[in-house]
C-alpha positions in Angstrom: 42.2 -25.8 40.6 40.0 -25.9 43.7 41.1 -24.0 46.8 38.6 -25.7 49.1 39.8 -27.0 52.5 41.5 -30.3 52.1 41.6 -33.3 54.5 45.0 -34.4 53.1 47.7 -34.8 55.8 50.1 -31.9 56.3 48.8 -29.9 53.4 48.5 -26.2 54.4 48.2 -24.6 51.1 47.6 -25.4 47.4 50.1 -24.7 44.6 49.5 -22.3 41.8 49.2 -23.4 38.2 49.3 -21.4 35.0 46.6 -22.0 32.4 46.7 -21.9 28.6 50.5 -22.3 28.3 52.6 -25.0 26.8 53.8 -27.3 29.6 57.5 -27.5 30.4 59.0 -30.3 32.5 60.7 -29.0 35.6 62.7 -31.1 38.0 63.6 -30.6 41.6 66.3 -32.7 43.4 66.7 -32.4 47.2 69.2 -34.3 49.3 69.0 -34.7 53.1 71.2 -36.0 55.9 70.5 -37.2 59.4 71.1 -34.7 62.1 73.5 -35.8 64.8 71.7 -33.6 67.4 68.2 -34.7 66.3 68.4 -38.2 65.0 65.4 -40.1 63.6 64.3 -42.4 66.4 61.1 -44.4 65.7 59.1 -46.8 67.8 58.4 -49.9 65.7 54.7 -49.5 66.5 54.7 -46.0 64.9 56.4 -47.0 61.6 53.4 -48.1 59.6 51.5 -44.8 60.3 54.6 -42.7 59.6 55.3 -44.4 56.3 51.6 -44.2 55.4 51.6 -40.4 56.1 54.5 -40.0 53.6 52.8 -42.1 51.0 49.5 -40.2 51.4 51.3 -36.8 51.0 53.0 -38.1 47.9 49.6 -39.2 46.5 48.2 -35.8 47.3 51.1 -34.1 45.4 50.3 -36.2 42.3 46.7 -34.9 42.4 48.1 -31.4 42.0 50.5 -32.2 39.2 53.7 -32.9 41.2 55.1 -36.3 40.5 57.4 -37.9 43.1 59.6 -39.8 40.7 61.7 -41.5 43.3 63.4 -41.7 46.7 67.1 -42.6 46.6 69.4 -44.1 49.3 72.6 -42.2 49.1 73.9 -43.3 52.5 77.5 -44.6 52.4 78.1 -43.1 49.0 78.7 -39.7 50.4 79.6 -38.7 54.0 77.3 -35.8 54.0 74.0 -37.3 52.8 71.5 -40.1 53.4 68.4 -39.6 51.3 67.5 -37.9 47.9 64.1 -37.2 46.5 63.3 -36.3 42.8 60.2 -34.4 41.9 58.8 -33.4 38.5 56.1 -31.0 37.4 55.0 -28.2 35.1 55.5 -25.3 37.6 58.5 -24.5 39.7 56.2 -23.1 42.5 54.4 -26.5 42.6 57.7 -28.3 43.1 58.6 -25.9 45.9 55.2 -26.5 47.5 55.5 -30.2 47.1 58.9 -30.3 48.8 57.5 -28.3 51.7 54.7 -30.8 52.2 57.1 -33.7 52.3 59.4 -31.9 54.7 56.4 -31.5 57.1 56.0 -35.3 57.3 57.2 -36.9 60.6 59.8 -39.1 58.9 61.5 -36.2 57.1 61.0 -33.4 59.7 64.3 -34.1 61.7 66.5 -34.2 58.6 68.8 -31.4 57.4 68.9 -30.3 53.8 72.3 -31.0 52.3 71.7 -29.9 48.7 68.8 -29.0 46.3 68.4 -27.7 42.8 65.5 -27.0 40.4 65.5 -26.5 36.6 63.8 -27.3 33.2 64.4 -30.8 31.9 65.4 -31.6 28.4 66.1 -34.7 26.4 69.7 -35.0 25.1 68.3 -34.7 21.5 66.7 -31.3 22.3 63.2 -32.6 22.9 61.0 -30.6 25.2 59.9 -33.4 27.4 62.7 -35.5 28.9 60.3 -37.6 30.9 58.9 -39.3 27.8 62.1 -41.3 27.6 61.8 -42.5 31.2 58.4 -44.1 31.8 59.6 -45.7 35.0 62.5 -44.8 37.3 65.6 -46.9 37.0 67.2 -48.5 39.9 70.2 -46.0 40.1 70.4 -42.3 39.6 73.5 -40.1 39.5 73.4 -36.2 39.5 76.1 -33.9 38.4 76.4 -30.1 38.1 78.1 -28.7 35.0 78.7 -25.7 32.8 77.8 -25.4 29.1 77.4 -29.0 28.0 77.7 -29.7 24.3 74.6 -31.7 23.5 76.1 -33.1 20.3 79.1 -34.4 22.1 76.9 -35.8 24.9 74.7 -37.7 22.4 77.9 -39.2 20.9 79.0 -40.8 24.1 78.6 -44.6 24.5 75.6 -44.7 26.8 76.4 -48.2 28.2 72.6 -48.7 28.8 72.5 -45.6 31.0 70.0 -42.8 30.1 71.1 -39.2 30.1 68.9 -36.2 31.0 69.8 -32.5 31.1 68.2 -30.0 33.5 68.8 -26.3 32.8 69.3 -24.5 36.1 71.0 -21.2 35.2 69.6 -18.5 37.4 67.9 -21.1 39.6 71.0 -22.9 41.0 74.7 -22.4 41.5 75.4 -24.2 38.2 74.2 -23.8 34.6 73.1 -27.4 34.2 72.4 -30.6 36.0 73.2 -33.8 34.2 71.7 -37.1 35.4 72.6 -40.7 34.5 70.0 -43.4 35.2 70.3 -47.1 34.9 69.2 -50.4 36.5 72.9 -51.4 36.7 75.1 -49.2 38.9 78.1 -50.2 36.8 76.5 -48.6 33.8 76.2 -45.4 35.8 79.9 -45.7 36.8 81.0 -46.1 33.2 79.0 -43.2 31.9 80.2 -40.9 34.8 83.7 -41.8 33.8 83.1 -41.0 30.2 81.5 -37.7 31.1 84.4 -36.8 33.3 86.9 -37.6 30.6 85.0 -35.9 27.7 86.0 -32.2 27.9 84.2 -31.6 24.6 80.9 -32.8 26.1 80.9 -31.1 29.5 82.8 -28.4 31.4 83.4 -28.0 35.1 81.6 -31.2 35.9 81.1 -31.9 39.6 79.3 -35.1 40.5 77.0 -34.5 43.4 75.0 -37.5 44.5 74.3 -41.1 43.4 71.6 -43.2 44.9 69.6 -46.4 44.7 65.9 -46.1 44.1 63.9 -47.3 47.2 60.4 -47.6 48.4 59.1 -45.3 51.1 59.1 -48.1 53.7 62.8 -48.5 53.1 63.5 -44.9 54.2 63.0 -45.9 57.8 65.9 -48.3 57.6 68.1 -45.8 55.7 67.7 -43.1 58.3 68.2 -45.2 61.5 
């Protein structure tokens, strides 16, 4: 990977990649809230440029192997959060780098981090690449932290058209696992979350963190104001 000076906005350094190793899918989830002391206040004339900056940085991340899978509106669903971002890539340090680049954008700079976690993604059936099952982000995403999930029991749940993904975070987060449910219908997510909560064989110490609706970068402006 080249380390030449880049003209990309807000990029101060390039991430590291390991060569010659089998790729593993890592995921990073970060949740933000609006600061009461430093609210996001935008002049309407500045909005197009501010949104374009965010989109340009997201494109620059993709060129370095960091995929911004989605922005999620979590406002109103939790009292302590407004926006969630979901990144995937083959290196943890790349995801950390990518999050820093996004945080330097004018639209996100005033926000306060409410929660974040990173780990290795797995399909419920034990496959190494969970992303293969999710070619495009669904409209709704719910994240939960948990301890020692039983994959066989998880696979036996009635999915109700909601897809499940495991992210192993032991040693990288306060929980052993993150479990995500993803669907275009929020009711499917609600039903699956209820099943997970009631299935003590499938999951232990479940704590549902954040649920959000997938939005476009331009919609972030409305969410934060």
